[in-house]
N, C-alpha and C positions, 0 to 999 in steps of 0.2 A: 126321620120327618121332621122337617122346621117348625120350631116352637116360638111362641110370643111368651115371655114371662112377666107378669104383672105382680107388683111389689107392693107391699104396705109399710107402717111403721116396723122397724126392726125392736125385736124383745129385747128387755133389759141384759145389760152387760152379764157375761158366766154362765147364760144359758148354753152358749155355743161358742166354739170357733171361730175365725175368720170365714167368709162365705166359701163354701166348697169343701170344707173340713170336717171332721167326725167331732162330734162332743167328747170333751177331753176324758170324759170317763171312759168312754170306747175306743181310744187309742192304744193299740198295742204297745207294749211294754218293750224297751230296746233289749235285743239280746245278743251276744256275742254267739258268732257261728261256730258250730264244733268242728273241731280238727278233723279234716278227711272230708268235709262234706263238699260237693259241687259249689261252685260260683255260680253256674247258671242257675237264674230265677225258675222256681219250679211252674207247669203251665197252670192259670188260674181255673179252678173248677167251677162245675155249673153251682154249688154251692155258695162259694165265694160270691161269684157274679150276683146271684138272690139276693145276697147280704148286703153288697153295693147299693142294688135297685131299692132296699127297704131302707137304707141309710138316707139315699137321695131325696125318697117319699118324707121319710122323717124331716130331713132340712126342710123341703119345702113346706110343710105343715107349720114346724117352726118358725119360719119368716114370713107365713101367709104369701107365699107365692102360688101362683098358679100358671099352668102351663096348658097354651092351647094352640093347638096347629095352625098355622097361618091360614088354610085353607077354610079354618071353622070361625076366625075372628071376626065380630062383627063391631060395628060403631058404639054400640051400647056397652061392649067390655072396657072401651077405653072411656067413655063419658064416665061411668061409673066412677072411675079412679081418679082421672084426672081433670075433670070439667072446672071444679072449684079451687082446683091447685093455685095456690099464689105464684109461680112461674111458668111462662109460656110454655106448652106442649105443641107438638104437630106429630104428626105420625102418618105415611103414606105406603099406601099398597096397590094392587092392580085393581082391587075390590072397591076402594074408597081411600078420602084423605079425610083426617080429623083434625083439628086445632081446636083447643080447649078455651075457655072464657078469655084467660088471660093474653093469649097469643092473638084472640081477635081484637081485642081492645088495644092491644099494641099496635095491629095493622092498622086500627082505624085511627090511632094517634098518629102515626106515620102519615098517612094519606091526607089528615086536617093540617098539620104541620108544614107538608109541601103545598098544599095549597094556599095556604096564609104567607108561605114564603113567596111562591111566585107572584102571588099578589101585590106584596110589599115590596119586590123589588123590580117590579115590571118598568118602571122608569129609571133605574139606576144603573148608572154606567158600570162594564165589568171591572173598570180600574178601583171603583169605590165599592163595591158589596162588602156585606157584614156574612160572618160564616152562617152556612146551612144548619138550620136545627138538626140535634143529631137523630132525632127520629126520622128524620127526611134525607140524611146521608145515607143512600142506600145506593147499592152497585146500578147502574144503569143511569144514572143522574150526573149530566154535564155539566152541574153551575159552577161557574168561576168561585173560587175559595180565596181567603186571604192567607199570604205565607209570611210565617214569622222569619223576620230577616237576621238571623244570628250572627254571631262572628265568621263561622267558618262559611256561610253562605252568603256574607256579603260581598266579598271578592269577587264570586261568581255574577251576582247582579249587577256589580260596578262594569264586569266584563262587558256582559250583555247590553246594559246601557250606552256605553263607549261605542258599540258595535251600531246601536241604532243610532246615535247621533252624528258618526261617520256619515251614515247613508243620509239622513237630512242634510248636513252640510254639503254632500255630494249633489242632491237632486235640488238643491234652493241657493239661487243665485243670491248676492248681498251679504248681510251679515251673517258672521260664522260662529258659530258657539264651542265651549270647551267645557266638558263633563265636569261637575262640581260635586254633587252628592244623590245617594239613592234615598227617595222618600218612604217609598211602600210597594209591595207587590202581590198580586194575586196569581192564581194558576186554575189553570182549565185543564183536565186530563186528554182530550181530545180535541184537534189531533196533539199526539205526545209529542212535547208537554208544552203548551203554548202559556207564556207568561205577559200579563198587563204589568208594566213598570212604569211608576211614576216619579221621575228624576228632577233634578236641578242642572242647569248649565248657565255659564256667564256668557257675556258675547267679547267676541275680540275683533281688532282691526288691526291687519298687518302686521299680526304676531303680538301685538300690545293690547292687553286688557283695556277697554274703555269704558266700561261702566259696572261698578261693583254689584249692581242689583241683578240677581237671580231671576231667571226665568222658568218654568216649570213646564217639563215636556210630558208626555204619555207615548208610550211605546209599545206594542203587539210584534211578542220575540217568539218565534217555533223554534224552542230549545232542543236540539237533538243528541244532548250531550253522551247518551247510551252508547250510540253509533259512531262512527267515524266521521260522519258528515258535519260540516259546520252549521251552527244556528241560522236561521233565516228571520231576518227583520222585515215583517208584513206591512209595517207602518211606523212611521214616528213622527208626532207635531207636535205644536207647541199647544197648551191646554188652554183652551177657551172658557 
C-alpha cells in the first residue's frame, strides 16, 4: 500500500545511524563463515521478518515519522507540518492540491512582478527591453530578454547583422551601407529563436567610404541555427 511519510526535526547525532539503518548497538557483528557451510543465504524466517518490522517502527518513532496511506491523507495532515515552513512546499494528488504559505506568497509575488513588468514595458520597443524580474521569468512567458554579447557570441551576431544589412541594401535603392559594429541584442524564444539586433553601419558610395559617421540599424532575425536552415531576416531598418 502506498504511503506518505511526514517528518519532523531529526534527533541529535548518535541516536541512530543513517536513515533506514539499524541503531549501532543492534547491528550484527561481522563473523567469518564456517568452513563447509553453504554460500546460499538462508531463507528469512517469520521471526526475522517480525524483527525487521519492529525495527522499522522504532526508526519511525525515533525520527518522528508518520506513515499515512495516500487514500487517508488529508489537507490538515500537510497543513499541520508545512504551513509555516520557511520554504515553498506544494503537494498534489487526485483528492486535493495543497500549497503552503511560503508557496502562496511566492506565487503572489510572481503575479505582481509580471503585472508591474507589463505596465512598465508597455511602450518599450523589443530592441530596448530590460530584463524580466526573476519572479516573473516563468515558463510560458514570451517576453524579449536582453542578451549578453560575449566574445564567443559576437561573431554570430556580426554574421546575423551582415545578413540583415545585405537585405536592406538589396531592398533599398540609393545609399548603400557597410557593417561596422554590433551594439546590443535581445532575444525572444517564440518563434525559435528571434533576435532583435541593434548595430551600426557606415555609408559607401561606388565602393569608397563617403562619410565616417555611423548609422544605427535595427534588425529582427529569426535564427534557425539548431537546424540546417538558414536564418530569416524578417525586417531591417534605420533606427528612427
